[in-house]
PyMOL Python script that loads the backbone (N, CA, C, O; Angstrom):
from pymol import cmd

cmd.read_pdbstr("""\
ATOM      1  N   MET A   1     -51.662 -98.923  20.901  1.00  0.00           N
ATOM      2  CA  MET A   1     -52.165 -97.616  21.276  1.00  0.00           C
ATOM      3  C   MET A   1     -51.700 -97.291  22.692  1.00  0.00           C
ATOM      4  O   MET A   1     -51.782 -98.127  23.592  1.00  0.00           O
ATOM      5  N   THR A   2     -51.220 -96.090  22.872  1.00  0.00           N
ATOM      6  CA  THR A   2     -50.749 -95.644  24.176  1.00  0.00           C
ATOM      7  C   THR A   2     -51.824 -94.806  24.855  1.00  0.00           C
ATOM      8  O   THR A   2     -52.400 -93.902  24.250  1.00  0.00           O
ATOM      9  N   ALA A   3     -52.081 -95.116  26.101  1.00  0.00           N
ATOM     10  CA  ALA A   3     -53.036 -94.317  26.877  1.00  0.00           C
ATOM     11  C   ALA A   3     -52.372 -93.005  27.253  1.00  0.00           C
ATOM     12  O   ALA A   3     -51.152 -92.937  27.403  1.00  0.00           O
ATOM     13  N   GLY A   4     -53.152 -91.999  27.399  1.00  0.00           N
ATOM     14  CA  GLY A   4     -52.618 -90.707  27.792  1.00  0.00           C
ATOM     15  C   GLY A   4     -53.638 -89.947  28.604  1.00  0.00           C
ATOM     16  O   GLY A   4     -54.774 -90.389  28.773  1.00  0.00           O
ATOM     17  N   TYR A   5     -53.227 -88.808  29.101  1.00  0.00           N
ATOM     18  CA  TYR A   5     -54.080 -87.947  29.916  1.00  0.00           C
ATOM     19  C   TYR A   5     -54.123 -86.601  29.223  1.00  0.00           C
ATOM     20  O   TYR A   5     -53.123 -85.884  29.193  1.00  0.00           O
ATOM     21  N   ARG A   6     -55.278 -86.248  28.664  1.00  0.00           N
ATOM     22  CA  ARG A   6     -55.417 -84.991  27.941  1.00  0.00           C
ATOM     23  C   ARG A   6     -56.381 -84.091  28.692  1.00  0.00           C
ATOM     24  O   ARG A   6     -57.495 -84.496  29.024  1.00  0.00           O
ATOM     25  N   ARG A   7     -55.945 -82.865  28.956  1.00  0.00           N
ATOM     26  CA  ARG A   7     -56.755 -81.895  29.693  1.00  0.00           C
ATOM     27  C   ARG A   7     -56.841 -80.598  28.903  1.00  0.00           C
ATOM     28  O   ARG A   7     -55.984 -80.292  28.074  1.00  0.00           O
ATOM     29  N   GLN A   8     -57.899 -79.843  29.183  1.00  0.00           N
ATOM     30  CA  GLN A   8     -58.027 -78.524  28.582  1.00  0.00           C
ATOM     31  C   GLN A   8     -57.107 -77.548  29.299  1.00  0.00           C
ATOM     32  O   GLN A   8     -56.685 -77.781  30.432  1.00  0.00           O
ATOM     33  N   ALA A   9     -56.812 -76.466  28.624  1.00  0.00           N
ATOM     34  CA  ALA A   9     -55.858 -75.490  29.144  1.00  0.00           C
ATOM     35  C   ALA A   9     -56.277 -74.877  30.476  1.00  0.00           C
ATOM     36  O   ALA A   9     -55.430 -74.349  31.197  1.00  0.00           O
ATOM     37  N   ALA A  10     -57.549 -74.932  30.816  1.00  0.00           N
ATOM     38  CA  ALA A  10     -58.004 -74.350  32.084  1.00  0.00           C
ATOM     39  C   ALA A  10     -57.565 -75.174  33.296  1.00  0.00           C
ATOM     40  O   ALA A  10     -57.758 -74.742  34.432  1.00  0.00           O
ATOM     41  N   THR A  11     -56.986 -76.332  33.077  1.00  0.00           N
ATOM     42  CA  THR A  11     -56.548 -77.183  34.180  1.00  0.00           C
ATOM     43  C   THR A  11     -55.320 -76.563  34.844  1.00  0.00           C
ATOM     44  O   THR A  11     -54.309 -76.345  34.177  1.00  0.00           O
ATOM     45  N   PRO A  12     -55.387 -76.277  36.133  1.00  0.00           N
ATOM     46  CA  PRO A  12     -54.247 -75.661  36.817  1.00  0.00           C
ATOM     47  C   PRO A  12     -53.061 -76.628  36.915  1.00  0.00           C
ATOM     48  O   PRO A  12     -53.259 -77.834  37.066  1.00  0.00           O
ATOM     49  N   PRO A  13     -51.842 -76.112  36.831  1.00  0.00           N
ATOM     50  CA  PRO A  13     -50.659 -76.970  36.960  1.00  0.00           C
ATOM     51  C   PRO A  13     -50.655 -77.809  38.239  1.00  0.00           C
ATOM     52  O   PRO A  13     -50.164 -78.938  38.231  1.00  0.00           O
ATOM     53  N   GLU A  14     -51.194 -77.275  39.334  1.00  0.00           N
ATOM     54  CA  GLU A  14     -51.225 -78.039  40.587  1.00  0.00           C
ATOM     55  C   GLU A  14     -52.046 -79.324  40.417  1.00  0.00           C
ATOM     56  O   GLU A  14     -51.680 -80.370  40.952  1.00  0.00           O
ATOM     57  N   THR A  15     -53.141 -79.243  39.681  1.00  0.00           N
ATOM     58  CA  THR A  15     -53.945 -80.433  39.403  1.00  0.00           C
ATOM     59  C   THR A  15     -53.136 -81.444  38.605  1.00  0.00           C
ATOM     60  O   THR A  15     -53.199 -82.646  38.864  1.00  0.00           O
ATOM     61  N   LEU A  16     -52.386 -80.956  37.647  1.00  0.00           N
ATOM     62  CA  LEU A  16     -51.556 -81.841  36.821  1.00  0.00           C
ATOM     63  C   LEU A  16     -50.478 -82.522  37.667  1.00  0.00           C
ATOM     64  O   LEU A  16     -50.177 -83.700  37.471  1.00  0.00           O
ATOM     65  N   ARG A  17     -49.906 -81.778  38.602  1.00  0.00           N
ATOM     66  CA  ARG A  17     -48.903 -82.377  39.496  1.00  0.00           C
ATOM     67  C   ARG A  17     -49.527 -83.467  40.360  1.00  0.00           C
ATOM     68  O   ARG A  17     -48.917 -84.514  40.577  1.00  0.00           O
ATOM     69  N   ARG A  18     -50.753 -83.223  40.860  1.00  0.00           N
ATOM     70  CA  ARG A  18     -51.446 -84.243  41.661  1.00  0.00           C
ATOM     71  C   ARG A  18     -51.745 -85.488  40.831  1.00  0.00           C
ATOM     72  O   ARG A  18     -51.617 -86.611  41.320  1.00  0.00           O
ATOM     73  N   VAL A  19     -52.135 -85.291  39.597  1.00  0.00           N
ATOM     74  CA  VAL A  19     -52.399 -86.433  38.715  1.00  0.00           C
ATOM     75  C   VAL A  19     -51.115 -87.226  38.489  1.00  0.00           C
ATOM     76  O   VAL A  19     -51.123 -88.457  38.534  1.00  0.00           O
ATOM     77  N   ARG A  20     -50.024 -86.524  38.247  1.00  0.00           N
ATOM     78  CA  ARG A  20     -48.724 -87.203  38.059  1.00  0.00           C
ATOM     79  C   ARG A  20     -48.375 -88.034  39.303  1.00  0.00           C
ATOM     80  O   ARG A  20     -47.941 -89.179  39.181  1.00  0.00           O
ATOM     81  N   LEU A  21     -48.561 -87.468  40.475  1.00  0.00           N
ATOM     82  CA  LEU A  21     -48.265 -88.206  41.711  1.00  0.00           C
ATOM     83  C   LEU A  21     -49.161 -89.423  41.857  1.00  0.00           C
ATOM     84  O   LEU A  21     -48.691 -90.502  42.220  1.00  0.00           O
ATOM     85  N   TRP A  22     -50.454 -89.258  41.576  1.00  0.00           N
ATOM     86  CA  TRP A  22     -51.384 -90.368  41.666  1.00  0.00           C
ATOM     87  C   TRP A  22     -51.000 -91.473  40.683  1.00  0.00           C
ATOM     88  O   TRP A  22     -51.003 -92.653  41.032  1.00  0.00           O
ATOM     89  N   LEU A  23     -50.673 -91.082  39.461  1.00  0.00           N
ATOM     90  CA  LEU A  23     -50.252 -92.075  38.464  1.00  0.00           C
ATOM     91  C   LEU A  23     -49.001 -92.813  38.932  1.00  0.00           C
ATOM     92  O   LEU A  23     -48.926 -94.036  38.820  1.00  0.00           O
ATOM     93  N   ALA A  24     -48.028 -92.087  39.451  1.00  0.00           N
ATOM     94  CA  ALA A  24     -46.791 -92.709  39.928  1.00  0.00           C
ATOM     95  C   ALA A  24     -47.067 -93.652  41.092  1.00  0.00           C
ATOM     96  O   ALA A  24     -46.504 -94.745  41.161  1.00  0.00           O
ATOM     97  N   ASP A  25     -47.929 -93.231  41.995  1.00  0.00           N
ATOM     98  CA  ASP A  25     -48.286 -94.086  43.140  1.00  0.00           C
ATOM     99  C   ASP A  25     -48.963 -95.376  42.698  1.00  0.00           C
ATOM    100  O   ASP A  25     -48.955 -96.373  43.420  1.00  0.00           O
ATOM    101  N   ASN A  26     -49.544 -95.347  41.515  1.00  0.00           N
ATOM    102  CA  ASN A  26     -50.251 -96.514  40.992  1.00  0.00           C
ATOM    103  C   ASN A  26     -49.479 -97.202  39.864  1.00  0.00           C
ATOM    104  O   ASN A  26     -50.054 -97.930  39.054  1.00  0.00           O
ATOM    105  N   GLY A  27     -48.163 -96.956  39.826  1.00  0.00           N
ATOM    106  CA  GLY A  27     -47.298 -97.650  38.887  1.00  0.00           C
ATOM    107  C   GLY A  27     -47.417 -97.215  37.444  1.00  0.00           C
ATOM    108  O   GLY A  27     -47.039 -97.963  36.542  1.00  0.00           O
ATOM    109  N   ARG A  28     -47.927 -96.035  37.207  1.00  0.00           N
ATOM    110  CA  ARG A  28     -48.121 -95.542  35.837  1.00  0.00           C
ATOM    111  C   ARG A  28     -47.274 -94.298  35.606  1.00  0.00           C
ATOM    112  O   ARG A  28     -47.810 -93.203  35.433  1.00  0.00           O
ATOM    113  N   THR A  29     -45.983 -94.458  35.604  1.00  0.00           N
ATOM    114  CA  THR A  29     -45.093 -93.307  35.451  1.00  0.00           C
ATOM    115  C   THR A  29     -44.898 -92.884  34.001  1.00  0.00           C
ATOM    116  O   THR A  29     -44.324 -91.827  33.737  1.00  0.00           O
ATOM    117  N   ASN A  30     -45.365 -93.689  33.067  1.00  0.00           N
ATOM    118  CA  ASN A  30     -45.112 -93.400  31.654  1.00  0.00           C
ATOM    119  C   ASN A  30     -46.344 -92.895  30.894  1.00  0.00           C
ATOM    120  O   ASN A  30     -46.391 -93.018  29.670  1.00  0.00           O
ATOM    121  N   VAL A  31     -47.322 -92.341  31.575  1.00  0.00           N
ATOM    122  CA  VAL A  31     -48.528 -91.834  30.920  1.00  0.00           C
ATOM    123  C   VAL A  31     -48.253 -90.410  30.418  1.00  0.00           C
ATOM    124  O   VAL A  31     -47.960 -89.520  31.216  1.00  0.00           O
ATOM    125  N   PRO A  32     -48.344 -90.191  29.101  1.00  0.00           N
ATOM    126  CA  PRO A  32     -48.107 -88.841  28.585  1.00  0.00           C
ATOM    127  C   PRO A  32     -49.254 -87.896  28.943  1.00  0.00           C
ATOM    128  O   PRO A  32     -50.420 -88.288  28.930  1.00  0.00           O
ATOM    129  N   VAL A  33     -48.914 -86.666  29.257  1.00  0.00           N
ATOM    130  CA  VAL A  33     -49.901 -85.645  29.610  1.00  0.00           C
ATOM    131  C   VAL A  33     -49.870 -84.564  28.530  1.00  0.00           C
ATOM    132  O   VAL A  33     -48.811 -84.033  28.197  1.00  0.00           O
ATOM    133  N   THR A  34     -51.043 -84.248  27.991  1.00  0.00           N
ATOM    134  CA  THR A  34     -51.173 -83.235  26.938  1.00  0.00           C
ATOM    135  C   THR A  34     -52.173 -82.171  27.381  1.00  0.00           C
ATOM    136  O   THR A  34     -53.222 -82.489  27.942  1.00  0.00           O
ATOM    137  N   ILE A  35     -51.843 -80.917  27.129  1.00  0.00           N
ATOM    138  CA  ILE A  35     -52.760 -79.799  27.347  1.00  0.00           C
ATOM    139  C   ILE A  35     -53.291 -79.384  25.980  1.00  0.00           C
ATOM    140  O   ILE A  35     -52.521 -79.125  25.056  1.00  0.00           O
ATOM    141  N   PHE A  36     -54.612 -79.325  25.865  1.00  0.00           N
ATOM    142  CA  PHE A  36     -55.257 -78.986  24.608  1.00  0.00           C
ATOM    143  C   PHE A  36     -55.750 -77.545  24.631  1.00  0.00           C
ATOM    144  O   PHE A  36     -56.426 -77.128  25.571  1.00  0.00           O
ATOM    145  N   GLY A  37     -55.409 -76.790  23.593  1.00  0.00           N
ATOM    146  CA  GLY A  37     -55.934 -75.437  23.453  1.00  0.00           C
ATOM    147  C   GLY A  37     -55.335 -74.420  24.397  1.00  0.00           C
ATOM    148  O   GLY A  37     -56.037 -73.556  24.922  1.00  0.00           O
ATOM    149  N   ALA A  38     -54.036 -74.523  24.611  1.00  0.00           N
ATOM    150  CA  ALA A  38     -53.371 -73.582  25.518  1.00  0.00           C
ATOM    151  C   ALA A  38     -53.391 -72.171  24.945  1.00  0.00           C
ATOM    152  O   ALA A  38     -53.414 -71.973  23.730  1.00  0.00           O
ATOM    153  N   GLY A  39     -53.382 -71.216  25.835  1.00  0.00           N
ATOM    154  CA  GLY A  39     -53.287 -69.819  25.423  1.00  0.00           C
ATOM    155  C   GLY A  39     -51.830 -69.424  25.256  1.00  0.00           C
ATOM    156  O   GLY A  39     -50.944 -70.276  25.190  1.00  0.00           O
ATOM    157  N   ARG A  40     -51.602 -68.154  25.189  1.00  0.00           N
ATOM    158  CA  ARG A  40     -50.244 -67.652  24.933  1.00  0.00           C
ATOM    159  C   ARG A  40     -49.622 -67.014  26.169  1.00  0.00           C
ATOM    160  O   ARG A  40     -48.704 -66.201  26.059  1.00  0.00           O
ATOM    161  N   ASP A  41     -50.111 -67.375  27.316  1.00  0.00           N
ATOM    162  CA  ASP A  41     -49.619 -66.833  28.577  1.00  0.00           C
ATOM    163  C   ASP A  41     -48.333 -67.572  28.965  1.00  0.00           C
ATOM    164  O   ASP A  41     -48.351 -68.776  29.222  1.00  0.00           O
ATOM    165  N   LYS A  42     -47.220 -66.833  29.003  1.00  0.00           N
ATOM    166  CA  LYS A  42     -45.925 -67.463  29.302  1.00  0.00           C
ATOM    167  C   LYS A  42     -45.896 -68.084  30.694  1.00  0.00           C
ATOM    168  O   LYS A  42     -45.274 -69.127  30.892  1.00  0.00           O
ATOM    169  N   ALA A  43     -46.563 -67.454  31.658  1.00  0.00           N
ATOM    170  CA  ALA A  43     -46.581 -68.003  33.019  1.00  0.00           C
ATOM    171  C   ALA A  43     -47.331 -69.334  33.050  1.00  0.00           C
ATOM    172  O   ALA A  43     -46.899 -70.273  33.720  1.00  0.00           O
ATOM    173  N   ALA A  44     -48.449 -69.422  32.330  1.00  0.00           N
ATOM    174  CA  ALA A  44     -49.201 -70.684  32.284  1.00  0.00           C
ATOM    175  C   ALA A  44     -48.370 -71.765  31.611  1.00  0.00           C
ATOM    176  O   ALA A  44     -48.348 -72.906  32.074  1.00  0.00           O
ATOM    177  N   LEU A  45     -47.693 -71.422  30.531  1.00  0.00           N
ATOM    178  CA  LEU A  45     -46.855 -72.403  29.838  1.00  0.00           C
ATOM    179  C   LEU A  45     -45.705 -72.870  30.727  1.00  0.00           C
ATOM    180  O   LEU A  45     -45.342 -74.047  30.717  1.00  0.00           O
ATOM    181  N   ALA A  46     -45.136 -71.943  31.494  1.00  0.00           N
ATOM    182  CA  ALA A  46     -44.076 -72.325  32.433  1.00  0.00           C
ATOM    183  C   ALA A  46     -44.630 -73.265  33.506  1.00  0.00           C
ATOM    184  O   ALA A  46     -43.950 -74.202  33.924  1.00  0.00           O
ATOM    185  N   GLY A  47     -45.863 -73.016  33.951  1.00  0.00           N
ATOM    186  CA  GLY A  47     -46.500 -73.899  34.924  1.00  0.00           C
ATOM    187  C   GLY A  47     -46.692 -75.305  34.372  1.00  0.00           C
ATOM    188  O   GLY A  47     -46.500 -76.285  35.092  1.00  0.00           O
ATOM    189  N   TYR A  48     -47.069 -75.412  33.102  1.00  0.00           N
ATOM    190  CA  TYR A  48     -47.211 -76.734  32.476  1.00  0.00           C
ATOM    191  C   TYR A  48     -45.859 -77.438  32.404  1.00  0.00           C
ATOM    192  O   TYR A  48     -45.764 -78.642  32.641  1.00  0.00           O
ATOM    193  N   ALA A  49     -44.822 -76.684  32.078  1.00  0.00           N
ATOM    194  CA  ALA A  49     -43.475 -77.276  32.015  1.00  0.00           C
ATOM    195  C   ALA A  49     -43.059 -77.778  33.397  1.00  0.00           C
ATOM    196  O   ALA A  49     -42.506 -78.871  33.522  1.00  0.00           O
ATOM    197  N   GLU A  50     -43.323 -76.984  34.431  1.00  0.00           N
ATOM    198  CA  GLU A  50     -42.981 -77.393  35.796  1.00  0.00           C
ATOM    199  C   GLU A  50     -43.780 -78.621  36.231  1.00  0.00           C
ATOM    200  O   GLU A  50     -43.309 -79.421  37.040  1.00  0.00           O
ATOM    201  N   ALA A  51     -45.000 -78.766  35.686  1.00  0.00           N
ATOM    202  CA  ALA A  51     -45.841 -79.914  36.017  1.00  0.00           C
ATOM    203  C   ALA A  51     -45.503 -81.124  35.129  1.00  0.00           C
ATOM    204  O   ALA A  51     -46.195 -82.142  35.163  1.00  0.00           O
ATOM    205  N   GLU A  52     -44.447 -80.998  34.349  1.00  0.00           N
ATOM    206  CA  GLU A  52     -43.948 -82.073  33.482  1.00  0.00           C
ATOM    207  C   GLU A  52     -44.961 -82.513  32.425  1.00  0.00           C
ATOM    208  O   GLU A  52     -45.083 -83.700  32.121  1.00  0.00           O
ATOM    209  N   VAL A  53     -45.684 -81.540  31.872  1.00  0.00           N
ATOM    210  CA  VAL A  53     -46.587 -81.825  30.763  1.00  0.00           C
ATOM    211  C   VAL A  53     -45.737 -82.207  29.550  1.00  0.00           C
ATOM    212  O   VAL A  53     -44.728 -81.563  29.264  1.00  0.00           O
ATOM    213  N   ASP A  54     -46.149 -83.250  28.849  1.00  0.00           N
ATOM    214  CA  ASP A  54     -45.373 -83.748  27.717  1.00  0.00           C
ATOM    215  C   ASP A  54     -45.618 -82.969  26.432  1.00  0.00           C
ATOM    216  O   ASP A  54     -44.710 -82.805  25.618  1.00  0.00           O
ATOM    217  N   GLU A  55     -46.838 -82.491  26.251  1.00  0.00           N
ATOM    218  CA  GLU A  55     -47.181 -81.822  25.001  1.00  0.00           C
ATOM    219  C   GLU A  55     -48.251 -80.772  25.264  1.00  0.00           C
ATOM    220  O   GLU A  55     -49.167 -80.983  26.058  1.00  0.00           O
ATOM    221  N   VAL A  56     -48.117 -79.641  24.585  1.00  0.00           N
ATOM    222  CA  VAL A  56     -49.100 -78.561  24.668  1.00  0.00           C
ATOM    223  C   VAL A  56     -49.533 -78.246  23.244  1.00  0.00           C
ATOM    224  O   VAL A  56     -48.698 -78.043  22.363  1.00  0.00           O
ATOM    225  N   THR A  57     -50.847 -78.204  23.025  1.00  0.00           N
ATOM    226  CA  THR A  57     -51.356 -77.820  21.707  1.00  0.00           C
ATOM    227  C   THR A  57     -52.001 -76.443  21.805  1.00  0.00           C
ATOM    228  O   THR A  57     -52.535 -76.061  22.846  1.00  0.00           O
ATOM    229  N   PHE A  58     -51.939 -75.716  20.709  1.00  0.00           N
ATOM    230  CA  PHE A  58     -52.519 -74.385  20.624  1.00  0.00           C
ATOM    231  C   PHE A  58     -53.652 -74.402  19.602  1.00  0.00           C
ATOM    232  O   PHE A  58     -53.673 -75.243  18.704  1.00  0.00           O
ATOM    233  N   LEU A  59     -54.578 -73.485  19.741  1.00  0.00           N
ATOM    234  CA  LEU A  59     -55.620 -73.306  18.742  1.00  0.00           C
ATOM    235  C   LEU A  59     -55.178 -72.207  17.786  1.00  0.00           C
ATOM    236  O   LEU A  59     -54.635 -71.185  18.205  1.00  0.00           O
ATOM    237  N   LEU A  60     -55.412 -72.425  16.515  1.00  0.00           N
ATOM    238  CA  LEU A  60     -55.033 -71.451  15.494  1.00  0.00           C
ATOM    239  C   LEU A  60     -56.276 -71.158  14.663  1.00  0.00           C
ATOM    240  O   LEU A  60     -56.771 -72.044  13.966  1.00  0.00           O
ATOM    241  N   PRO A  61     -56.787 -69.936  14.722  1.00  0.00           N
ATOM    242  CA  PRO A  61     -58.006 -69.625  13.970  1.00  0.00           C
ATOM    243  C   PRO A  61     -57.743 -69.590  12.467  1.00  0.00           C
ATOM    244  O   PRO A  61     -56.615 -69.382  12.019  1.00  0.00           O
ATOM    245  N   THR A  62     -58.802 -69.797  11.708  1.00  0.00           N
ATOM    246  CA  THR A  62     -58.715 -69.645  10.262  1.00  0.00           C
ATOM    247  C   THR A  62     -58.677 -68.156   9.947  1.00  0.00           C
ATOM    248  O   THR A  62     -59.558 -67.399  10.354  1.00  0.00           O
ATOM    249  N   GLN A  63     -57.654 -67.753   9.226  1.00  0.00           N
ATOM    250  CA  GLN A  63     -57.491 -66.346   8.882  1.00  0.00           C
ATOM    251  C   GLN A  63     -56.617 -66.247   7.638  1.00  0.00           C
ATOM    252  O   GLN A  63     -56.084 -67.261   7.189  1.00  0.00           O
ATOM    253  N   PRO A  64     -56.455 -65.067   7.074  1.00  0.00           N
ATOM    254  CA  PRO A  64     -55.603 -64.932   5.887  1.00  0.00           C
ATOM    255  C   PRO A  64     -54.161 -65.375   6.164  1.00  0.00           C
ATOM    256  O   PRO A  64     -53.697 -65.361   7.305  1.00  0.00           O
ATOM    257  N   GLU A  65     -53.479 -65.759   5.110  1.00  0.00           N
ATOM    258  CA  GLU A  65     -52.129 -66.318   5.243  1.00  0.00           C
ATOM    259  C   GLU A  65     -51.160 -65.430   6.029  1.00  0.00           C
ATOM    260  O   GLU A  65     -50.464 -65.948   6.903  1.00  0.00           O
ATOM    261  N   PRO A  66     -51.079 -64.120   5.766  1.00  0.00           N
ATOM    262  CA  PRO A  66     -50.103 -63.317   6.527  1.00  0.00           C
ATOM    263  C   PRO A  66     -50.315 -63.387   8.045  1.00  0.00           C
ATOM    264  O   PRO A  66     -49.356 -63.500   8.808  1.00  0.00           O
ATOM    265  N   GLU A  67     -51.582 -63.318   8.469  1.00  0.00           N
ATOM    266  CA  GLU A  67     -51.872 -63.396   9.897  1.00  0.00           C
ATOM    267  C   GLU A  67     -51.568 -64.782  10.452  1.00  0.00           C
ATOM    268  O   GLU A  67     -51.068 -64.917  11.569  1.00  0.00           O
ATOM    269  N   THR A  68     -51.872 -65.801   9.671  1.00  0.00           N
ATOM    270  CA  THR A  68     -51.582 -67.173  10.096  1.00  0.00           C
ATOM    271  C   THR A  68     -50.080 -67.363  10.281  1.00  0.00           C
ATOM    272  O   THR A  68     -49.640 -67.935  11.279  1.00  0.00           O
ATOM    273  N   LEU A  69     -49.302 -66.885   9.325  1.00  0.00           N
ATOM    274  CA  LEU A  69     -47.844 -67.033   9.428  1.00  0.00           C
ATOM    275  C   LEU A  69     -47.297 -66.260  10.624  1.00  0.00           C
ATOM    276  O   LEU A  69     -46.384 -66.728  11.304  1.00  0.00           O
ATOM    277  N   ARG A  70     -47.849 -65.083  10.879  1.00  0.00           N
ATOM    278  CA  ARG A  70     -47.418 -64.294  12.049  1.00  0.00           C
ATOM    279  C   ARG A  70     -47.749 -65.048  13.334  1.00  0.00           C
ATOM    280  O   ARG A  70     -46.924 -65.125  14.244  1.00  0.00           O
ATOM    281  N   ASP A  71     -48.970 -65.609  13.406  1.00  0.00           N
ATOM    282  CA  ASP A  71     -49.359 -66.385  14.587  1.00  0.00           C
ATOM    283  C   ASP A  71     -48.460 -67.606  14.767  1.00  0.00           C
ATOM    284  O   ASP A  71     -48.056 -67.916  15.888  1.00  0.00           O
ATOM    285  N   LEU A  72     -48.149 -68.293  13.690  1.00  0.00           N
ATOM    286  CA  LEU A  72     -47.270 -69.464  13.791  1.00  0.00           C
ATOM    287  C   LEU A  72     -45.888 -69.075  14.293  1.00  0.00           C
ATOM    288  O   LEU A  72     -45.296 -69.792  15.099  1.00  0.00           O
ATOM    289  N   ASP A  73     -45.368 -67.940  13.821  1.00  0.00           N
ATOM    290  CA  ASP A  73     -44.073 -67.461  14.312  1.00  0.00           C
ATOM    291  C   ASP A  73     -44.137 -67.157  15.811  1.00  0.00           C
ATOM    292  O   ASP A  73     -43.217 -67.497  16.554  1.00  0.00           O
ATOM    293  N   GLU A  74     -45.223 -66.515  16.253  1.00  0.00           N
ATOM    294  CA  GLU A  74     -45.380 -66.216  17.678  1.00  0.00           C
ATOM    295  C   GLU A  74     -45.455 -67.499  18.505  1.00  0.00           C
ATOM    296  O   GLU A  74     -44.844 -67.598  19.569  1.00  0.00           O
ATOM    297  N   LEU A  75     -46.208 -68.477  18.007  1.00  0.00           N
ATOM    298  CA  LEU A  75     -46.320 -69.749  18.729  1.00  0.00           C
ATOM    299  C   LEU A  75     -44.985 -70.484  18.779  1.00  0.00           C
ATOM    300  O   LEU A  75     -44.650 -71.102  19.789  1.00  0.00           O
ATOM    301  N   ALA A  76     -44.228 -70.418  17.692  1.00  0.00           N
ATOM    302  CA  ALA A  76     -42.896 -71.045  17.681  1.00  0.00           C
ATOM    303  C   ALA A  76     -41.986 -70.396  18.712  1.00  0.00           C
ATOM    304  O   ALA A  76     -41.231 -71.085  19.398  1.00  0.00           O
ATOM    305  N   ASP A  77     -42.054 -69.079  18.823  1.00  0.00           N
ATOM    306  CA  ASP A  77     -41.249 -68.362  19.835  1.00  0.00           C
ATOM    307  C   ASP A  77     -41.669 -68.760  21.241  1.00  0.00           C
ATOM    308  O   ASP A  77     -40.819 -68.971  22.106  1.00  0.00           O
ATOM    309  N   LEU A  78     -42.975 -68.865  21.477  1.00  0.00           N
ATOM    310  CA  LEU A  78     -43.467 -69.297  22.781  1.00  0.00           C
ATOM    311  C   LEU A  78     -42.986 -70.707  23.115  1.00  0.00           C
ATOM    312  O   LEU A  78     -42.523 -70.975  24.224  1.00  0.00           O
ATOM    313  N   ALA A  79     -43.105 -71.591  22.146  1.00  0.00           N
ATOM    314  CA  ALA A  79     -42.705 -72.978  22.367  1.00  0.00           C
ATOM    315  C   ALA A  79     -41.223 -73.074  22.672  1.00  0.00           C
ATOM    316  O   ALA A  79     -40.826 -73.824  23.564  1.00  0.00           O
ATOM    317  N   SER A  80     -40.408 -72.340  21.959  1.00  0.00           N
ATOM    318  CA  SER A  80     -38.964 -72.425  22.206  1.00  0.00           C
ATOM    319  C   SER A  80     -38.573 -71.776  23.525  1.00  0.00           C
ATOM    320  O   SER A  80     -37.601 -72.200  24.148  1.00  0.00           O
ATOM    321  N   SER A  81     -39.305 -70.760  23.964  1.00  0.00           N
ATOM    322  CA  SER A  81     -38.976 -70.120  25.245  1.00  0.00           C
ATOM    323  C   SER A  81     -39.441 -70.971  26.426  1.00  0.00           C
ATOM    324  O   SER A  81     -38.919 -70.829  27.532  1.00  0.00           O
ATOM    325  N   ALA A  82     -40.414 -71.849  26.204  1.00  0.00           N
ATOM    326  CA  ALA A  82     -40.931 -72.690  27.288  1.00  0.00           C
ATOM    327  C   ALA A  82     -40.147 -73.976  27.455  1.00  0.00           C
ATOM    328  O   ALA A  82     -40.270 -74.650  28.477  1.00  0.00           O
ATOM    329  N   SER A  83     -39.350 -74.320  26.469  1.00  0.00           N
ATOM    330  CA  SER A  83     -38.627 -75.605  26.574  1.00  0.00           C
ATOM    331  C   SER A  83     -37.217 -75.429  27.069  1.00  0.00           C
ATOM    332  O   SER A  83     -36.486 -76.409  27.210  1.00  0.00           O
TER     333      SER A  83
END
""", "prot")
cmd.dss("prot")
cmd.show_as("cartoon", "prot")
cmd.util.cbc("prot")
cmd.orient("prot")
């Protein structure tokens, strides 16, 4: 099992950068960082990328199939523009 650092989307990128520095200072450069429940704000996603977040998860509400597929397409576009 690999240890990781999982934070909610409200965590500012600056906090994530400080955590990365603290981990590195303590010999833990390989700890994956995940943001849970991110929104669709491109600036926030860019901040996570700059803070070297390894993975971002999104929340997807239960809804009819057409809306779900539209939301998935939007999330795919966001993910590809952030990487």
